[in-house]
C-alpha positions as a Python dict, from the first residue, in 0.01 Angstrom:
ca = {
    (1, 'S'): (0, 0, 0),
    (2, 'D'): (-62, 159, 383),
    (3, 'N'): (299, 44, 413),
    (4, 'V'): (421, 286, 148),
    (5, 'Q'): (237, 563, 260),
    (6, 'D'): (344, 519, 561),
    (7, 'N'): (727, 466, 451),
    (8, 'L'): (666, 840, 259),
    (9, 'K'): (502, 1021, 548),
    (10, 'L'): (835, 935, 761),
    (11, 'A'): (1052, 1031, 498),
    (12, 'N'): (898, 1327, 496),
    (13, 'K'): (920, 1387, 807),
    (14, 'I'): (1308, 1291, 850),
    (15, 'A'): (1343, 1519, 543),
    (16, 'E'): (1224, 1846, 682),
    (17, 'R'): (1344, 1775, 1033),
    (18, 'L'): (1607, 1676, 1030),
    (19, 'I'): (1798, 1691, 645),
    (20, 'Q'): (1739, 2039, 559),
    (21, 'P'): (1751, 2190, 886),
    (22, 'F'): (2114, 2066, 871),
    (23, 'I'): (2128, 2218, 520),
    (24, 'Q'): (2021, 2482, 614),
    (25, 'E'): (2249, 2549, 915),
    (26, 'G'): (2557, 2458, 648),
    (27, 'I'): (2384, 2772, 379),
    (28, 'N'): (2398, 3007, 710),
    (29, 'D'): (2782, 2905, 787),
    (30, 'I'): (2864, 2986, 425),
    (31, 'Y'): (2678, 3348, 452),
    (32, 'Y'): (2832, 3450, 833),
    (33, 'T'): (3167, 3312, 693),
    (34, 'L'): (3134, 3578, 304),
    (35, 'N'): (2964, 3807, 552),
    (36, 'A'): (2655, 3780, 240),
    (37, 'L'): (2438, 4030, 289),
    (38, 'N'): (2112, 3872, 107),
    (39, 'H'): (2004, 3545, 311),
    (40, 'S'): (1773, 3415, -15),
    (41, 'L'): (1944, 3049, -64),
    (42, 'K'): (1760, 2743, 65),
    (43, 'M'): (1696, 2423, -53),
    (44, 'E'): (1443, 2240, -16),
    (45, 'Q'): (1302, 1881, -79),
    (46, 'E'): (1271, 1794, -433),
    (47, 'L'): (1174, 1445, -459),
    (48, 'I'): (1084, 1107, -229),
    (49, 'M'): (1086, 788, -442),
    (50, 'D'): (1016, 377, -387),
    (51, 'S'): (1245, 235, -687),
    (52, 'F'): (1541, 428, -871),
    (53, 'V'): (1710, 280, -1150),
    (54, 'S'): (2033, 485, -1267),
    (55, 'I'): (2151, 394, -1621),
    (56, 'A'): (2436, 672, -1669),
    (57, 'D'): (2520, 1001, -1542),
    (58, 'K'): (2178, 1220, -1569),
    (59, 'R'): (1985, 912, -1759),
    (60, 'Y'): (1830, 755, -1502),
    (61, 'F'): (1436, 686, -1445),
    (62, 'A'): (1246, 635, -1065),
    (63, 'R'): (892, 655, -912),
    (64, 'Y'): (809, 909, -733),
    (65, 'Y'): (457, 1034, -476),
    (66, 'K'): (282, 1317, -582),
    (67, 'N'): (-60, 1406, -317),
    (68, 'G'): (22, 1032, -225),
    (69, 'K'): (-15, 901, -614),
    (70, 'P'): (240, 756, -791),
    (71, 'K'): (421, 897, -1078),
    (72, 'H'): (716, 868, -1286),
    (73, 'K'): (994, 1075, -1319),
    (74, 'I'): (1216, 1010, -1672),
    (75, 'T'): (1552, 1213, -1732),
    (76, 'G'): (1789, 1138, -2018),
    (77, 'L'): (1567, 846, -2217),
    (78, 'S'): (1319, 889, -2464),
    (79, 'L'): (1106, 598, -2385),
    (80, 'I'): (755, 783, -2514),
    (81, 'S'): (826, 1041, -2704),
    (82, 'K'): (625, 1353, -2943),
    (83, 'S'): (627, 1079, -3236),
    (84, 'T'): (512, 744, -3050),
    (85, 'P'): (230, 614, -3167),
    (86, 'P'): (-86, 693, -2978),
    (87, 'W'): (-144, 337, -2878),
    (88, 'C'): (249, 218, -2840),
    (89, 'K'): (228, 515, -2592),
    (90, 'D'): (-82, 340, -2361),
    (91, 'K'): (112, 72, -2359),
    (92, 'L'): (436, 162, -2296),
    (93, 'K'): (337, 332, -1983),
    (94, 'P'): (325, -7, -1786),
    (95, 'V'): (634, -130, -1833),
    (96, 'L'): (825, 90, -1586),
    (97, 'D'): (667, -37, -1335),
    (98, 'I'): (706, -383, -1397),
    (99, 'V'): (1068, -316, -1488),
    (100, 'L'): (1037, -194, -1113),
    (101, 'D'): (897, -384, -961),
    (102, 'K'): (902, -755, -1085),
    (103, 'D'): (1183, -926, -1318),
    (104, 'P'): (1272, -1009, -1716),
    (105, 'H'): (988, -1339, -1744),
    (106, 'A'): (724, -1005, -1633),
    (107, 'L'): (815, -815, -1897),
    (108, 'M'): (872, -1110, -2164),
    (109, 'D'): (522, -1161, -2053),
    (110, 'Y'): (370, -838, -2114),
    (111, 'I'): (567, -776, -2452),
    (112, 'Q'): (375, -1064, -2577),
    (113, 'E'): (67, -972, -2467),
    (114, 'S'): (140, -671, -2643),
    (115, 'R'): (224, -807, -2934),
    (116, 'L'): (-57, -1044, -2999),
    (117, 'E'): (-306, -677, -2936),
    (118, 'F'): (-67, -502, -3177),
    (119, 'D'): (-195, -642, -3542),
    (120, 'S'): (-577, -564, -3436),
    (121, 'Q'): (-532, -205, -3381),
    (122, 'P'): (-653, 99, -3583),
    (123, 'I'): (-380, 143, -3859),
    (124, 'E'): (-313, 542, -3715),
    (125, 'T'): (-297, 437, -3375),
    (126, 'I'): (60, 264, -3453),
    (127, 'S'): (182, 446, -3649),
    (128, 'T'): (412, 787, -3584),
    (129, 'I'): (277, 1088, -3737),
    (130, 'K'): (604, 1311, -3926),
    (131, 'G'): (608, 1645, -4063),
    (132, 'V'): (733, 1675, -4436),
    (133, 'S'): (952, 1961, -4480),
    (134, 'S'): (973, 1950, -4883),
    (135, 'I'): (850, 1691, -5179),
    (136, 'D'): (1123, 1790, -5427),
    (137, 'Y'): (1277, 1475, -5535),
    (138, 'E'): (1295, 1343, -5856),
    (139, 'W'): (1358, 951, -5941),
    (140, 'N'): (1715, 839, -5980),
    (141, 'G'): (1714, 477, -6005),
    (142, 'D'): (1534, 358, -5765),
    (143, 'K'): (1628, 672, -5493),
    (144, 'L'): (1456, 971, -5453),
    (145, 'Q'): (1726, 1227, -5494),
    (146, 'T'): (1753, 1645, -5546),
    (147, 'K'): (2074, 1821, -5608),
    (148, 'K'): (2219, 2054, -5385),
    (149, 'N'): (2561, 2299, -5446),
    (150, 'G'): (2690, 1985, -5718),
    (151, 'K'): (2613, 1702, -5449),
    (152, 'L'): (2261, 1477, -5491),
    (153, 'L'): (2074, 1409, -5145),
    (154, 'S'): (1876, 1160, -5065),
    (155, 'A'): (1505, 1178, -4954),
    (156, 'P'): (1410, 1186, -4646),
    (157, 'I'): (1201, 909, -4531),
    (158, 'N'): (902, 1166, -4407),
    (159, 'S'): (914, 1292, -4787),
    (160, 'R'): (997, 984, -5009),
    (161, 'A'): (696, 873, -4834),
    (162, 'A'): (481, 1162, -4900),
    (163, 'I'): (598, 1102, -5283),
    (164, 'L'): (496, 775, -5271),
    (165, 'H'): (150, 836, -5163),
    (166, 'N'): (94, 1118, -5409),
    (167, 'E'): (243, 939, -5714),
    (168, 'F'): (-27, 616, -5582),
    (169, 'I'): (-297, 774, -5589),
    (170, 'A'): (-280, 933, -5919),
    (171, 'K'): (-199, 581, -6044),
    (172, 'N'): (-478, 429, -5911),
    (173, 'N'): (-690, 730, -5981),
    (174, 'L'): (-784, 770, -5563),
    (175, 'R'): (-985, 1069, -5432),
    (176, 'Y'): (-751, 1177, -5216),
    (177, 'E'): (-540, 1469, -5188),
    (178, 'N'): (-174, 1530, -5234),
    (179, 'I'): (58, 1583, -4895),
    (180, 'R'): (275, 1857, -4974),
    (181, 'G'): (602, 2021, -4807),
    (182, 'G'): (472, 2121, -4446),
    (183, 'D'): (201, 1849, -4374),
    (184, 'K'): (277, 1655, -4160),
    (185, 'V'): (179, 1258, -4212),
    (186, 'Y'): (129, 940, -4092),
    (187, 'L'): (400, 673, -4133),
    (188, 'T'): (336, 294, -4175),
    (189, 'N'): (606, 42, -4287),
    (190, 'L'): (523, -184, -4556),
    (191, 'K'): (624, -562, -4660),
    (192, 'T'): (793, -577, -5000),
    (193, 'P'): (717, -653, -5248),
    (194, 'N'): (457, -430, -5260),
    (195, 'P'): (245, -199, -5511),
    (196, 'V'): (440, 116, -5403),
    (197, 'K'): (739, 44, -5581),
    (198, 'S'): (799, -189, -5345),
    (199, 'Q'): (907, 48, -5132),
    (200, 'D'): (953, -9, -4733),
    (201, 'I'): (683, 303, -4606),
    (202, 'I'): (413, 447, -4722),
    (203, 'G'): (259, 835, -4582),
    (204, 'Y'): (-96, 903, -4557),
    (205, 'S'): (-317, 1195, -4358),
    (206, 'N'): (-630, 1014, -4399),
    (207, 'P'): (-614, 651, -4227),
    (208, 'K'): (-907, 571, -4491),
    (209, 'F'): (-663, 575, -4744),
    (210, 'M'): (-481, 228, -4644),
    (211, 'E'): (-811, 20, -4647),
    (212, 'E'): (-940, 204, -4961),
    (213, 'S'): (-589, 124, -5147),
    (214, 'G'): (-595, -221, -5019),
    (215, 'L'): (-258, -166, -4871),
    (216, 'M'): (-367, -315, -4553),
    (217, 'Q'): (-248, -652, -4670),
    (218, 'F'): (92, -508, -4705),
    (219, 'V'): (169, -375, -4373),
    (220, 'D'): (460, -469, -4184),
    (221, 'Y'): (358, -562, -3820),
    (222, 'D'): (639, -706, -3746),
    (223, 'T'): (870, -365, -3827),
    (224, 'L'): (599, -153, -3687),
    (225, 'F'): (596, -316, -3368),
    (226, 'D'): (1041, -312, -3356),
    (227, 'K'): (1051, 22, -3427),
    (228, 'H'): (811, 218, -3201),
    (229, 'F'): (771, -35, -2900),
    (230, 'L'): (1040, -276, -2872),
    (231, 'K'): (1345, -108, -2944),
    (232, 'N'): (1244, 183, -2711),
    (233, 'I'): (1160, -66, -2423),
    (234, 'Q'): (1489, -170, -2494),
    (235, 'L'): (1656, 178, -2432),
    (236, 'I'): (1620, 84, -2041),
    (237, 'T'): (1658, -268, -2015),
    (238, 'E'): (1997, -301, -2209),
    (239, 'P'): (2172, -47, -1989),
    (240, 'I'): (2026, -300, -1680),
    (241, 'N'): (2151, -627, -1829),
    (242, 'W'): (1791, -709, -1908),
    (243, 'S'): (1801, -890, -2241),
    (244, 'L'): (1478, -972, -2452),
    (245, 'D'): (1643, -1223, -2683),
    (246, 'M'): (1374, -1521, -2495),
    (247, 'Y'): (1105, -1229, -2627),
    (248, 'Q'): (1286, -1302, -2978),
    (249, 'S'): (1317, -1668, -2998),
    (250, 'S'): (927, -1734, -2814),
    (251, 'M'): (801, -1518, -3127),
    (252, 'D'): (997, -1730, -3351),
    (253, 'E'): (813, -2016, -3244),
    (254, 'W'): (439, -1893, -3205),
    (255, 'V'): (532, -1729, -3536),
}
């Protein structure tokens, strides 16, 4: 708005004409006191913010302006990470502005609208992508394990998902390549029981696999939404005492 732009210009003038010269004068006094030869230390304006929320030491989020356009700065919080599914990344971006400008009710409305959209998205856009370090594990009952230095180690979820994929395509004669160690795969949570040894996860490198395997009917959308969308929001809302209980109870009623 015009008011925001006017305030930005005013804040910038105050910083340039009053604050920075005052700081520089203090720095020069230090140089003089220490008889320092190299007067190279300067402090310049970093950001002008219109909203700032501090959660803990070096953990905050804020909105600042660059070339007149609003941008977000997030420090010490992982609202969006490299493994966040693409659809979730796009839908998480407006959350900061809602928290900074509105109230918990507006956030609840946004979460509910997002949840209603979630199930209709292409499965690869709501699944996370992870690297598979190894598939050298064997079944020990209902667990995938390997022995190392005399100890039994369980397979990480990425490896377990890849092995389940390879076993499933072999069992059902599906024409997909095996996932190998070093590959990157989509990870999708499944409801149990299911045809994948009733495991709660499946990995795949080709999104068509989910449709052709018949596993789409077992996708656990609730877990995917909670894990990749809702929990990310809670990183911000819990420290500022915005409870999402209202969302949980209203969605239970909706279901």
